[in-house]
py3Dmol code that shows the C-alpha trace and the ligand (Angstrom):
import py3Dmol

protein = """\
ATOM      1  CA  MET A   1     156.414  52.944  62.380  1.00  0.00           C
ATOM      2  CA  PRO A   2     155.586  56.039  59.859  1.00  0.00           C
ATOM      3  CA  PRO A   3     158.342  58.807  59.603  1.00  0.00           C
ATOM      4  CA  LYS A   4     158.296  61.468  62.163  1.00  0.00           C
ATOM      5  CA  ILE A   5     159.345  65.001  61.658  1.00  0.00           C
ATOM      6  CA  VAL A   6     159.559  67.505  64.624  1.00  0.00           C
ATOM      7  CA  VAL A   7     159.755  71.401  63.789  1.00  0.00           C
ATOM      8  CA  LEU A   8     160.625  73.800  66.545  1.00  0.00           C
ATOM      9  CA  THR A   9     159.600  77.447  65.953  1.00  0.00           C
ATOM     10  CA  GLY A  10     160.723  80.668  67.504  1.00  0.00           C
ATOM     11  CA  ALA A  11     159.979  84.319  67.398  1.00  0.00           C
ATOM     12  CA  GLY A  12     161.696  84.769  64.072  1.00  0.00           C
ATOM     13  CA  ILE A  13     158.550  82.865  62.288  1.00  0.00           C
ATOM     14  CA  SER A  14     156.227  85.348  63.637  1.00  0.00           C
ATOM     15  CA  SER A  15     158.265  88.491  62.941  1.00  0.00           C
ATOM     16  CA  GLU A  16     156.911  89.055  59.160  1.00  0.00           C
ATOM     17  CA  SER A  17     153.409  89.014  60.805  1.00  0.00           C
ATOM     18  CA  GLY A  18     154.389  91.923  62.757  1.00  0.00           C
ATOM     19  CA  LEU A  19     155.253  90.485  66.244  1.00  0.00           C
ATOM     20  CA  LYS A  20     158.559  91.658  67.568  1.00  0.00           C
ATOM     21  CA  THR A  21     161.259  88.952  68.307  1.00  0.00           C
ATOM     22  CA  PHE A  22     162.977  88.956  71.746  1.00  0.00           C
ATOM     23  CA  ARG A  23     166.582  89.538  70.942  1.00  0.00           C
ATOM     24  CA  ASP A  24     166.558  91.670  67.721  1.00  0.00           C
ATOM     25  CA  ASN A  25     165.820  94.903  69.520  1.00  0.00           C
ATOM     26  CA  ASN A  26     168.698  95.889  71.882  1.00  0.00           C
ATOM     27  CA  GLY A  27     167.832  93.188  74.197  1.00  0.00           C
ATOM     28  CA  LEU A  28     164.289  94.832  74.666  1.00  0.00           C
ATOM     29  CA  TRP A  29     160.989  93.213  74.147  1.00  0.00           C
ATOM     30  CA  GLU A  30     158.355  95.697  73.168  1.00  0.00           C
ATOM     31  CA  ASN A  31     160.320  98.338  75.036  1.00  0.00           C
ATOM     32  CA  HIS A  32     160.787  96.341  78.332  1.00  0.00           C
ATOM     33  CA  ARG A  33     163.586  94.419  79.677  1.00  0.00           C
ATOM     34  CA  VAL A  34     162.675  90.618  80.028  1.00  0.00           C
ATOM     35  CA  GLU A  35     163.175  90.942  83.865  1.00  0.00           C
ATOM     36  CA  GLU A  36     160.510  93.815  84.006  1.00  0.00           C
ATOM     37  CA  VAL A  37     157.681  91.818  82.653  1.00  0.00           C
ATOM     38  CA  ALA A  38     158.466  88.079  82.221  1.00  0.00           C
ATOM     39  CA  THR A  39     159.557  86.598  85.562  1.00  0.00           C
ATOM     40  CA  PRO A  40     157.665  85.299  88.529  1.00  0.00           C
ATOM     41  CA  ASP A  41     159.530  88.099  90.633  1.00  0.00           C
ATOM     42  CA  ALA A  42     158.237  90.863  88.207  1.00  0.00           C
ATOM     43  CA  PHE A  43     154.711  89.619  88.655  1.00  0.00           C
ATOM     44  CA  LYS A  44     155.220  89.656  92.424  1.00  0.00           C
ATOM     45  CA  ARG A  45     156.768  93.123  92.546  1.00  0.00           C
ATOM     46  CA  ASN A  46     154.777  94.957  89.831  1.00  0.00           C
ATOM     47  CA  PRO A  47     151.559  92.825  88.913  1.00  0.00           C
ATOM     48  CA  GLU A  48     149.837  95.767  87.372  1.00  0.00           C
ATOM     49  CA  LEU A  49     152.599  96.235  84.734  1.00  0.00           C
ATOM     50  CA  VAL A  50     152.844  92.535  83.965  1.00  0.00           C
ATOM     51  CA  TYR A  51     149.039  92.151  83.554  1.00  0.00           C
ATOM     52  CA  ARG A  52     149.088  95.275  81.171  1.00  0.00           C
ATOM     53  CA  PHE A  53     152.100  94.032  79.343  1.00  0.00           C
ATOM     54  CA  TYR A  54     150.387  90.701  78.454  1.00  0.00           C
ATOM     55  CA  ASN A  55     146.939  92.265  77.999  1.00  0.00           C
ATOM     56  CA  LEU A  56     148.591  94.568  75.295  1.00  0.00           C
ATOM     57  CA  ARG A  57     150.394  91.604  73.542  1.00  0.00           C
ATOM     58  CA  ARG A  58     147.075  89.798  73.463  1.00  0.00           C
ATOM     59  CA  GLN A  59     145.076  92.946  71.973  1.00  0.00           C
ATOM     60  CA  GLN A  60     147.791  93.179  69.485  1.00  0.00           C
ATOM     61  CA  LEU A  61     147.575  89.527  68.469  1.00  0.00           C
ATOM     62  CA  LEU A  62     143.806  89.936  68.106  1.00  0.00           C
ATOM     63  CA  SER A  63     143.692  92.958  66.314  1.00  0.00           C
ATOM     64  CA  GLY A  64     143.389  91.996  62.935  1.00  0.00           C
ATOM     65  CA  GLU A  65     146.642  93.599  62.066  1.00  0.00           C
ATOM     66  CA  VAL A  66     148.619  90.328  63.049  1.00  0.00           C
ATOM     67  CA  LYS A  67     147.899  87.472  60.870  1.00  0.00           C
ATOM     68  CA  PRO A  68     149.757  84.308  60.037  1.00  0.00           C
ATOM     69  CA  ASN A  69     152.302  84.561  57.202  1.00  0.00           C
ATOM     70  CA  LYS A  70     153.457  82.330  54.477  1.00  0.00           C
ATOM     71  CA  ALA A  71     155.888  80.403  56.758  1.00  0.00           C
ATOM     72  CA  HIS A  72     152.849  79.522  59.103  1.00  0.00           C
ATOM     73  CA  THR A  73     150.538  78.440  56.285  1.00  0.00           C
ATOM     74  CA  GLU A  74     153.299  76.345  54.347  1.00  0.00           C
ATOM     75  CA  LEU A  75     153.913  74.507  57.717  1.00  0.00           C
ATOM     76  CA  ALA A  76     150.349  73.747  58.040  1.00  0.00           C
ATOM     77  CA  LEU A  77     150.197  72.702  54.417  1.00  0.00           C
ATOM     78  CA  PHE A  78     152.925  70.448  54.774  1.00  0.00           C
ATOM     79  CA  GLU A  79     151.401  68.860  57.894  1.00  0.00           C
ATOM     80  CA  LYS A  80     148.146  67.991  55.714  1.00  0.00           C
ATOM     81  CA  LYS A  81     150.138  66.343  52.943  1.00  0.00           C
ATOM     82  CA  PHE A  82     152.905  64.590  54.965  1.00  0.00           C
ATOM     83  CA  GLN A  83     152.069  60.906  55.188  1.00  0.00           C
ATOM     84  CA  GLY A  84     153.991  60.463  58.434  1.00  0.00           C
ATOM     85  CA  GLU A  85     153.825  62.067  61.805  1.00  0.00           C
ATOM     86  CA  PHE A  86     154.410  65.909  61.940  1.00  0.00           C
ATOM     87  CA  VAL A  87     155.007  67.492  65.245  1.00  0.00           C
ATOM     88  CA  LEU A  88     155.073  71.315  65.798  1.00  0.00           C
ATOM     89  CA  VAL A  89     156.802  72.471  68.937  1.00  0.00           C
ATOM     90  CA  THR A  90     156.675  76.213  69.332  1.00  0.00           C
ATOM     91  CA  GLN A  91     158.285  78.639  71.899  1.00  0.00           C
ATOM     92  CA  ASN A  92     155.781  81.283  70.672  1.00  0.00           C
ATOM     93  CA  VAL A  93     152.925  82.332  72.917  1.00  0.00           C
ATOM     94  CA  ASP A  94     150.919  83.562  69.843  1.00  0.00           C
ATOM     95  CA  ASN A  95     148.184  81.565  68.022  1.00  0.00           C
ATOM     96  CA  LEU A  96     149.350  82.063  64.482  1.00  0.00           C
ATOM     97  CA  HIS A  97     150.204  78.319  63.886  1.00  0.00           C
ATOM     98  CA  GLU A  98     146.733  77.451  64.708  1.00  0.00           C
ATOM     99  CA  ARG A  99     145.338  80.131  62.711  1.00  0.00           C
ATOM    100  CA  ALA A 100     147.167  78.997  59.746  1.00  0.00           C
ATOM    101  CA  GLY A 101     145.732  75.569  60.168  1.00  0.00           C
ATOM    102  CA  SER A 102     148.400  73.628  61.981  1.00  0.00           C
ATOM    103  CA  GLN A 103     146.877  70.685  64.087  1.00  0.00           C
ATOM    104  CA  ASN A 104     149.559  69.189  65.919  1.00  0.00           C
ATOM    105  CA  VAL A 105     150.843  72.240  68.014  1.00  0.00           C
ATOM    106  CA  ILE A 106     152.817  72.021  71.378  1.00  0.00           C
ATOM    107  CA  HIS A 107     153.084  75.506  73.005  1.00  0.00           C
ATOM    108  CA  MET A 108     156.192  74.847  75.310  1.00  0.00           C
ATOM    109  CA  HIS A 109     156.180  78.401  76.701  1.00  0.00           C
ATOM    110  CA  GLY A 110     152.323  78.720  77.122  1.00  0.00           C
ATOM    111  CA  GLU A 111     149.722  80.822  75.167  1.00  0.00           C
ATOM    112  CA  LEU A 112     148.601  84.434  75.153  1.00  0.00           C
ATOM    113  CA  THR A 113     145.024  83.300  74.565  1.00  0.00           C
ATOM    114  CA  LYS A 114     144.837  81.393  78.019  1.00  0.00           C
ATOM    115  CA  ILE A 115     145.014  82.054  81.746  1.00  0.00           C
ATOM    116  CA  ARG A 116     145.683  79.946  84.755  1.00  0.00           C
ATOM    117  CA  CYS A 117     144.502  79.999  88.252  1.00  0.00           C
ATOM    118  CA  VAL A 118     147.591  80.312  90.595  1.00  0.00           C
ATOM    119  CA  HIS A 119     145.833  78.052  93.066  1.00  0.00           C
ATOM    120  CA  SER A 120     144.507  75.156  91.388  1.00  0.00           C
ATOM    121  CA  GLY A 121     146.763  75.465  88.042  1.00  0.00           C
ATOM    122  CA  GLU A 122     143.497  75.066  85.991  1.00  0.00           C
ATOM    123  CA  VAL A 123     143.846  76.491  82.516  1.00  0.00           C
ATOM    124  CA  PHE A 124     141.124  78.739  80.861  1.00  0.00           C
ATOM    125  CA  GLU A 125     140.735  80.043  77.334  1.00  0.00           C
ATOM    126  CA  SER A 126     140.301  83.793  77.384  1.00  0.00           C
ATOM    127  CA  LEU A 127     140.537  86.564  74.879  1.00  0.00           C
ATOM    128  CA  LEU A 128     139.828  89.208  77.293  1.00  0.00           C
ATOM    129  CA  ASP A 129     141.967  91.428  79.495  1.00  0.00           C
ATOM    130  CA  ILE A 130     142.837  90.328  82.967  1.00  0.00           C
ATOM    131  CA  ASP A 131     143.958  92.216  86.104  1.00  0.00           C
ATOM    132  CA  GLU A 132     144.014  91.916  89.912  1.00  0.00           C
ATOM    133  CA  ASN A 133     140.322  92.268  89.948  1.00  0.00           C
ATOM    134  CA  SER A 134     139.559  89.452  87.577  1.00  0.00           C
ATOM    135  CA  ILE A 135     137.481  86.660  89.096  1.00  0.00           C
ATOM    136  CA  CYS A 136     138.768  83.194  88.809  1.00  0.00           C
ATOM    137  CA  GLU A 137     136.139  80.654  87.164  1.00  0.00           C
ATOM    138  CA  CYS A 138     137.466  77.833  89.545  1.00  0.00           C
ATOM    139  CA  CYS A 139     137.864  79.674  92.926  1.00  0.00           C
ATOM    140  CA  GLN A 140     135.416  82.532  92.315  1.00  0.00           C
ATOM    141  CA  LYS A 141     138.219  84.828  93.851  1.00  0.00           C
ATOM    142  CA  LYS A 142     139.965  87.978  92.784  1.00  0.00           C
ATOM    143  CA  GLY A 143     143.792  88.195  92.380  1.00  0.00           C
ATOM    144  CA  ASN A 144     144.288  84.408  91.368  1.00  0.00           C
ATOM    145  CA  LEU A 145     144.595  84.698  87.742  1.00  0.00           C
ATOM    146  CA  ARG A 146     147.843  85.021  85.669  1.00  0.00           C
ATOM    147  CA  PRO A 147     148.862  84.928  82.120  1.00  0.00           C
ATOM    148  CA  HIS A 148     149.400  81.201  81.070  1.00  0.00           C
ATOM    149  CA  ILE A 149     152.846  82.091  80.096  1.00  0.00           C
ATOM    150  CA  VAL A 150     156.078  80.269  81.106  1.00  0.00           C
ATOM    151  CA  TRP A 151     158.317  83.063  82.484  1.00  0.00           C
ATOM    152  CA  PHE A 152     161.992  82.923  83.118  1.00  0.00           C
ATOM    153  CA  GLY A 153     162.932  80.664  85.686  1.00  0.00           C
ATOM    154  CA  GLU A 154     159.921  78.609  85.287  1.00  0.00           C
ATOM    155  CA  ILE A 155     159.758  75.259  83.849  1.00  0.00           C
ATOM    156  CA  PRO A 156     158.500  74.824  80.177  1.00  0.00           C
ATOM    157  CA  LEU A 157     155.433  72.746  79.433  1.00  0.00           C
ATOM    158  CA  PHE A 158     155.122  69.127  77.945  1.00  0.00           C
ATOM    159  CA  MET A 159     158.683  68.355  78.276  1.00  0.00           C
ATOM    160  CA  ASP A 160     158.354  64.567  78.719  1.00  0.00           C
ATOM    161  CA  GLU A 161     156.193  64.602  75.418  1.00  0.00           C
ATOM    162  CA  ILE A 162     158.706  66.670  73.552  1.00  0.00           C
ATOM    163  CA  GLN A 163     161.624  64.516  74.697  1.00  0.00           C
ATOM    164  CA  LYS A 164     159.618  61.520  73.378  1.00  0.00           C
ATOM    165  CA  HIS A 165     159.067  63.061  70.047  1.00  0.00           C
ATOM    166  CA  LEU A 166     162.671  64.197  69.796  1.00  0.00           C
ATOM    167  CA  SER A 167     163.984  60.880  70.510  1.00  0.00           C
ATOM    168  CA  GLU A 168     161.800  59.127  67.797  1.00  0.00           C
ATOM    169  CA  CYS A 169     161.987  61.755  64.771  1.00  0.00           C
ATOM    170  CA  GLN A 170     164.157  61.259  61.929  1.00  0.00           C
ATOM    171  CA  LEU A 171     164.353  64.811  60.991  1.00  0.00           C
ATOM    172  CA  PHE A 172     164.420  67.887  63.366  1.00  0.00           C
ATOM    173  CA  ILE A 173     163.938  71.382  61.826  1.00  0.00           C
ATOM    174  CA  SER A 174     164.446  74.749  63.801  1.00  0.00           C
ATOM    175  CA  VAL A 175     162.881  77.809  62.580  1.00  0.00           C
ATOM    176  CA  GLY A 176     163.426  81.352  63.597  1.00  0.00           C
ATOM    177  CA  THR A 177     164.889  80.851  66.889  1.00  0.00           C
ATOM    178  CA  SER A 178     168.210  82.198  68.142  1.00  0.00           C
ATOM    179  CA  GLY A 179     169.127  79.152  70.384  1.00  0.00           C
ATOM    180  CA  ASN A 180     169.700  81.332  73.401  1.00  0.00           C
ATOM    181  CA  VAL A 181     167.058  79.827  75.637  1.00  0.00           C
ATOM    182  CA  TYR A 182     167.242  76.325  76.993  1.00  0.00           C
ATOM    183  CA  PRO A 183     165.634  73.669  77.105  1.00  0.00           C
ATOM    184  CA  ALA A 184     164.518  74.451  73.538  1.00  0.00           C
ATOM    185  CA  ALA A 185     168.097  75.239  72.556  1.00  0.00           C
ATOM    186  CA  GLY A 186     169.105  71.696  73.529  1.00  0.00           C
ATOM    187  CA  PHE A 187     166.622  70.066  71.487  1.00  0.00           C
ATOM    188  CA  VAL A 188     168.961  69.837  68.418  1.00  0.00           C
ATOM    189  CA  GLU A 189     171.563  68.022  70.466  1.00  0.00           C
ATOM    190  CA  ILE A 190     168.933  65.334  71.792  1.00  0.00           C
ATOM    191  CA  ALA A 191     167.553  64.854  68.330  1.00  0.00           C
ATOM    192  CA  LYS A 192     171.193  64.308  66.916  1.00  0.00           C
ATOM    193  CA  SER A 193     171.865  61.860  69.635  1.00  0.00           C
ATOM    194  CA  PHE A 194     168.960  59.725  68.462  1.00  0.00           C
ATOM    195  CA  ALA A 195     170.398  59.962  64.886  1.00  0.00           C
ATOM    196  CA  ALA A 196     168.036  62.580  63.367  1.00  0.00           C
ATOM    197  CA  LYS A 197     169.064  64.811  60.686  1.00  0.00           C
ATOM    198  CA  THR A 198     169.165  68.358  61.905  1.00  0.00           C
ATOM    199  CA  VAL A 199     168.221  71.523  59.848  1.00  0.00           C
ATOM    200  CA  GLU A 200     168.359  75.261  60.661  1.00  0.00           C
ATOM    201  CA  LEU A 201     166.000  77.792  58.783  1.00  0.00           C
ATOM    202  CA  ASN A 202     166.669  81.257  60.052  1.00  0.00           C
ATOM    203  CA  MET A 203     167.471  84.818  58.926  1.00  0.00           C
ATOM    204  CA  GLU A 204     171.059  84.294  59.744  1.00  0.00           C
ATOM    205  CA  LYS A 205     173.381  81.553  61.239  1.00  0.00           C
ATOM    206  CA  THR A 206     172.667  81.267  64.860  1.00  0.00           C
ATOM    207  CA  ILE A 207     175.010  80.420  67.701  1.00  0.00           C
ATOM    208  CA  LEU A 208     174.038  76.602  67.508  1.00  0.00           C
ATOM    209  CA  ASN A 209     174.687  76.565  63.875  1.00  0.00           C
ATOM    210  CA  SER A 210     177.545  73.930  64.052  1.00  0.00           C
ATOM    211  CA  MET A 211     175.051  71.519  65.623  1.00  0.00           C
ATOM    212  CA  PHE A 212     172.757  71.348  62.419  1.00  0.00           C
ATOM    213  CA  ASP A 213     173.725  69.105  59.290  1.00  0.00           C
ATOM    214  CA  GLU A 214     172.187  71.843  56.990  1.00  0.00           C
ATOM    215  CA  GLY A 215     171.204  75.404  57.167  1.00  0.00           C
ATOM    216  CA  TYR A 216     169.132  77.646  54.927  1.00  0.00           C
ATOM    217  CA  TYR A 217     169.257  81.324  55.625  1.00  0.00           C
ATOM    218  CA  GLY A 218     166.680  84.222  54.693  1.00  0.00           C
ATOM    219  CA  PRO A 219     163.284  85.305  55.866  1.00  0.00           C
ATOM    220  CA  ALA A 220     161.186  82.755  57.136  1.00  0.00           C
ATOM    221  CA  THR A 221     158.458  83.507  54.539  1.00  0.00           C
ATOM    222  CA  GLU A 222     160.885  82.485  51.724  1.00  0.00           C
ATOM    223  CA  VAL A 223     163.131  79.535  53.152  1.00  0.00           C
ATOM    224  CA  VAL A 224     160.254  77.709  54.982  1.00  0.00           C
ATOM    225  CA  GLU A 225     158.477  77.357  51.593  1.00  0.00           C
ATOM    226  CA  LYS A 226     161.458  76.525  49.518  1.00  0.00           C
ATOM    227  CA  TYR A 227     162.827  73.860  52.129  1.00  0.00           C
ATOM    228  CA  PHE A 228     159.333  72.142  52.696  1.00  0.00           C
ATOM    229  CA  ALA A 229     158.323  72.148  49.043  1.00  0.00           C
ATOM    230  CA  ARG A 230     161.524  70.216  48.205  1.00  0.00           C
ATOM    231  CA  LEU A 231     160.913  67.685  51.266  1.00  0.00           C
ATOM    232  CA  LEU A 232     157.466  66.769  49.853  1.00  0.00           C
TER     233      LEU A 232
END
"""
ligand_1 = """\
36
APR
N 162.731 85.053 59.360
C 163.455 84.082 60.000
N 164.203 84.125 61.187
C 164.095 85.450 61.515
C 163.285 86.528 60.931
C 162.604 86.171 59.935
N 161.869 87.138 59.277
N 163.341 87.576 61.821
C 164.263 87.143 62.947
N 164.662 85.982 62.755
C 165.555 85.137 63.583
C 166.630 85.976 64.291
O 167.744 86.088 63.464
C 166.902 85.114 65.505
O 167.890 84.171 65.308
O 164.709 84.641 64.699
C 165.472 84.611 65.750
C 164.629 85.249 67.086
O 165.424 84.903 68.218
P 164.917 85.338 69.630
O 164.311 86.754 69.625
O 165.853 84.930 70.511
O 163.513 84.509 69.989
P 163.199 83.074 70.355
O 164.544 82.111 69.871
O 161.990 82.517 69.907
O 163.516 83.207 71.925
C 163.211 82.036 72.841
O 163.120 83.405 74.804
O 162.685 85.405 75.915
C 162.245 84.113 75.614
O 160.317 82.946 76.144
C 160.859 83.681 75.065
O 160.128 81.945 73.642
C 161.075 82.985 73.805
C 162.495 82.476 73.988
"""
view = py3Dmol.view(width=600, height=400)
view.addModel(protein, "pdb")
view.setStyle({"model": 0}, {"cartoon": {"style": "trace"}})
view.addModel(ligand_1, "xyz")
view.setStyle({"model": 1}, {"stick": {}})
view.zoomTo()
view.show()
C-alpha cells in the first residue's frame, strides 16, 4: 500500500487570506455569536439574518480580495509531488484549498458555494445570494433552500470516509485549528490509536497539544511551507 497522509485544516489556514477565525475575536464570528447564525434554531427563529450572514460570507469569499495564501498553495503543491495518497480534510467552508489547486478535499462542515434543499437533501452549486424567496431547482418551491453548512448540533459530512482515512494513514497533520470542536478535535486521537505520527502546525500551542508527537508554531504561511518542504 502506498503511504497515506491526512491533513486536517481549520480557520487558521485562511486567516492570512483575510477570513476571520471563529475563536480569535472575543468569541464572535464576524460580529455575531455562533448561536445567532450557525445553529438550526437560529435558522428557524430568524432565517433572514442567517441567509444574510451566509450571503455576506459568500460575497466576501468571491470578492477578489480573498485569495488562497502560501499555506493553501504549498499543500496543493505537496499533493501534486507526493507519491502516496494525500487526503485533505477541512473544517473550512471557503473554497481556498480548491482555488489553490488541491484535488482531494473533503469539506466536513459544508461549503459556502453550495446550497441544499431541506426536503430532498439535494445539493447545488451556487454563487448567488439565497433568501426565503429563492426557488429550489428540485422542488420548484420557495423557502426550501438553506446554506450547505453544517451548523452546531448537526452531524458533519463524510464521517465514515474520514474515519477510514484516519485509520489507514501513517501521518496526521493538523493545521490552524483550535481543537475546540468535535468530532474534528478527536481525529488526532483516532489517528494515534492506529499508530500514525501526529503533527500540529498552528500559530500557538492548542489545548490538544499534548496529543501530538511534534508541533511547529507560527503563521500558517510560514510553518506549512517549512514543514512540507522537509517532508518531501
Ligand atoms: N496561522 C496559523 N494558525 C492560526 C493563524 C495563522 N495565521 N491564525 C489563527 N490561527 C490558529 C488559532 O491560534 C486557532 O488555534 O487557528 C486556530 C483557529 O481556531 P478556531 O477559530 O477555533 O477555528 P476552527 O478550529 O477551524 O473552528 C472549528 O468551529 O465554529 C466552528 O464550524 C466552525 O469549522 C469551525 C469549527
